[in-house]
C-alpha positions as CSV (number, residue, x, y, z in Angstrom):
1,R,0.0,-0.1,0.0
2,P,1.3,3.6,-0.4
3,K,3.2,5.0,2.5
4,F,3.9,8.7,3.5
5,L,7.5,8.7,2.1
6,G,7.0,6.0,-0.5
7,P,9.8,3.4,-0.5
8,F,11.6,5.4,2.1
9,S,8.9,4.4,4.6
10,E,9.7,0.8,4.5
11,G,10.4,-0.5,8.0
12,D,9.3,2.8,9.6
13,T,5.6,2.1,9.6
14,P,4.0,1.4,13.0
15,A,2.6,-2.3,13.2
16,Y,-0.8,-1.1,14.3
17,L,-1.2,1.1,11.1
18,T,-2.4,-1.8,8.8
19,G,-4.3,0.3,6.1
20,E,-7.6,-0.5,7.4
21,F,-8.8,3.0,7.4
22,A,-9.0,5.1,4.3
23,G,-6.0,7.6,4.1
24,D,-3.7,5.6,6.3
25,Y,-0.4,6.0,4.7
26,G,1.7,4.8,7.8
27,W,2.6,8.0,9.5
28,D,2.1,8.4,13.4
29,T,5.4,9.6,14.6
30,A,3.5,10.6,18.1
31,G,1.8,7.4,18.5
32,L,-1.6,8.9,18.9
33,S,-3.3,5.9,17.2
34,A,-1.4,3.1,19.1
35,D,-4.7,2.1,21.0
36,P,-7.2,0.6,18.5
37,Q,-10.2,2.2,20.3
38,T,-8.3,5.7,20.4
39,F,-7.5,5.2,16.6
40,A,-11.1,4.5,15.7
41,R,-12.3,7.4,17.8
42,Y,-9.8,9.6,16.1
43,R,-10.6,8.6,12.7
44,E,-14.5,9.3,13.4
45,I,-13.6,12.7,14.7
46,E,-11.3,13.5,11.5
47,V,-14.0,12.4,9.0
48,I,-16.6,14.4,10.7
49,H,-14.4,17.5,10.9
50,A,-13.1,17.1,7.4
51,R,-16.8,16.9,6.1
52,W,-17.6,20.2,8.0
53,A,-14.4,21.8,6.6
54,M,-15.4,20.9,2.9
55,L,-18.6,22.5,3.5
56,G,-17.1,25.4,5.4
57,A,-14.3,26.2,2.7
58,L,-17.1,26.1,0.0
59,G,-19.4,28.4,1.9
60,C,-16.5,31.0,2.6
61,V,-15.4,31.2,-1.0
62,T,-18.7,31.0,-2.8
63,P,-20.5,34.2,-1.7
64,E,-17.3,36.2,-2.4
65,L,-17.0,34.7,-5.9
66,L,-20.7,35.3,-6.6
67,A,-20.6,38.9,-5.3
68,K,-17.5,39.6,-7.4
69,N,-19.5,38.4,-10.5
70,G,-22.3,40.6,-9.9
71,V,-24.6,38.8,-7.5
72,P,-26.1,41.1,-4.9
73,F,-25.1,40.5,-1.4
74,G,-25.3,42.5,1.8
75,E,-21.9,41.2,2.9
76,A,-20.1,38.5,1.2
77,V,-17.1,38.1,3.4
78,W,-17.7,34.9,5.5
79,F,-16.8,36.3,8.8
80,K,-18.8,39.4,8.6
81,A,-21.8,37.9,6.9
82,G,-23.5,36.8,10.1
83,A,-23.5,40.1,11.8
84,Q,-26.1,41.2,9.3
85,I,-28.8,39.5,11.4
86,F,-28.3,42.3,14.1
87,Q,-29.2,45.0,11.5
88,D,-32.7,46.3,10.8
89,G,-34.6,43.9,8.8
90,G,-32.4,40.9,9.7
91,L,-30.2,38.7,7.4
92,N,-31.6,37.6,4.0
93,Y,-30.0,34.3,2.5
94,L,-28.4,35.1,-0.7
95,G,-29.7,38.7,-0.4
96,N,-33.1,37.7,-1.1
97,D,-35.8,38.0,1.6
98,N,-37.9,35.2,-0.1
99,L,-35.5,32.7,1.0
100,V,-34.2,32.5,4.5
101,H,-35.1,35.8,6.4
102,A,-33.4,35.4,9.7
103,Q,-34.4,38.1,12.3
104,S,-33.5,36.6,15.7
105,I,-30.1,35.3,16.6
106,L,-31.6,33.4,19.6
107,A,-34.3,31.6,17.4
108,T,-31.5,30.8,14.9
109,L,-29.3,29.5,17.5
110,A,-32.1,27.5,19.1
111,V,-33.1,25.9,15.7
112,Q,-29.5,25.1,15.0
113,V,-28.8,23.4,18.5
114,L,-31.9,21.4,18.4
115,L,-31.6,20.2,14.7
116,M,-27.9,19.6,14.8
117,G,-28.1,18.0,18.3
118,A,-30.7,15.7,17.2
119,A,-29.0,14.7,14.0
120,E,-25.6,14.2,15.8
121,S,-27.4,12.2,18.6
122,Y,-29.1,9.8,16.2
123,R,-25.8,9.3,14.3
124,A,-23.7,8.5,17.5
125,N,-26.6,6.3,18.9
126,G,-27.1,4.4,15.7
127,G,-30.5,5.4,14.6
128,A,-33.5,7.7,14.9
129,P,-37.1,7.2,16.3
130,G,-39.1,4.8,14.1
131,G,-36.0,2.8,13.3
132,F,-34.7,5.1,10.6
133,G,-31.1,4.5,10.1
134,E,-30.9,1.7,12.6
135,D,-27.9,-0.5,12.3
136,L,-26.2,1.7,10.0
137,D,-22.5,2.6,10.0
138,S,-22.2,5.8,11.8
139,L,-19.7,7.3,9.3
140,Y,-20.7,5.6,6.0
141,P,-24.4,4.8,6.5
142,G,-25.1,4.3,2.9
143,A,-28.8,2.9,2.2
144,A,-31.3,6.0,2.2
145,F,-28.0,8.3,2.5
146,D,-26.7,7.1,-0.7
147,P,-29.5,7.5,-3.2
148,L,-27.2,7.6,-6.2
149,G,-25.6,4.3,-5.3
150,L,-22.2,5.6,-5.3
151,A,-21.0,3.0,-2.6
152,D,-22.6,-0.1,-4.2
153,D,-19.5,-1.2,-5.7
154,P,-16.8,-2.0,-2.9
155,D,-13.8,-0.9,-5.2
156,T,-15.4,2.4,-5.9
157,F,-16.6,2.8,-2.3
158,A,-12.9,2.3,-1.1
159,E,-11.7,5.0,-3.5
160,L,-14.4,7.5,-2.7
161,R,-13.4,7.1,1.0
162,V,-9.8,8.0,0.3
163,K,-10.7,10.8,-2.0
164,E,-13.1,12.2,0.9
165,I,-10.5,12.0,3.7
166,K,-7.7,13.5,1.2
167,N,-10.0,16.4,0.2
168,G,-11.2,16.9,3.8
169,R,-7.7,17.2,5.1
170,L,-7.0,19.8,2.6
171,A,-10.1,21.6,3.6
172,M,-9.3,21.6,7.1
173,F,-5.9,23.4,6.4
174,S,-7.8,25.8,4.1
175,M,-10.2,26.8,6.8
176,F,-7.1,27.3,9.2
177,G,-5.7,29.4,6.5
178,F,-9.0,31.3,6.2
179,F,-9.0,32.0,9.8
180,V,-5.4,33.3,9.9
181,Q,-6.0,35.5,6.9
182,A,-9.1,37.1,8.5
183,I,-7.2,37.9,11.5
184,V,-4.1,39.3,9.8
185,T,-5.5,41.2,6.7
186,G,-9.3,41.6,7.7
187,Q,-10.4,40.4,4.2
188,G,-11.9,37.3,2.8
189,P,-9.9,34.5,1.0
190,I,-10.9,35.6,-2.5
191,A,-10.0,39.4,-1.8
192,N,-6.6,37.9,-0.5
193,L,-6.2,35.8,-3.5
194,D,-6.8,38.7,-5.9
195,A,-4.4,41.0,-4.0
196,H,-1.8,38.3,-4.2
197,L,-2.2,37.6,-7.9
198,A,-1.8,41.5,-8.6
199,D,1.2,41.9,-6.5
200,P,2.7,38.5,-5.6
201,A,5.9,40.1,-4.2
202,G,4.1,42.8,-2.0
203,N,1.1,40.5,-0.8
204,N,2.3,37.3,0.7
205,A,2.4,35.5,3.9
206,W,6.1,36.4,4.4
207,N,5.5,40.0,4.1
208,Y,2.5,39.9,6.7
209,A,4.6,37.9,9.0
210,T,7.5,40.2,9.2
211,K,5.1,42.8,10.5
212,F,4.9,40.9,13.8
213,V,8.6,40.5,14.2
214,P,9.9,42.5,17.2
215,G,12.1,45.5,16.4
């Protein structure tokens, strides 16, 4: 199987990393996955965070791209958009009051906690009331959650799991980058990209980093 350093990894892969999980390339220098139960738990956490990061990264860049191409938004930058709910008239999804028209942060928070809490509880406990989702895998349930039958073929399913975790890991790094960019530049990722492309030598991480060096 592929290793994290290719042929140079031979003999350096821990015995407990058997390739059972998608995206396992035999790298665990800190020994965090030596215990099988801990390993399984960490993998569950990684996959869930990876999925949220992929959705989050898409949600961060899409409004900026749409606004850049003429779609009207009240505020397209991801870390500023939510504050619109405190304005008179509340927050209109995609700038359209015929879609989601949020006016109360408390109501929005309550609905989110209830819906997300219930969904995560059902996932973790193996099913919802009425037997829906019962006895399905908590990470890869399939069945009604795979209406296109993408996981019907075992080889295709294995390939898709690897693609998911690899793209998810990249998305988690991307979200971390978005956070740092927002703190340092006060701009969204598309604005930062445009500024960098316009002046690569003047707008880059190194130049921003040197502003925080003492002296």
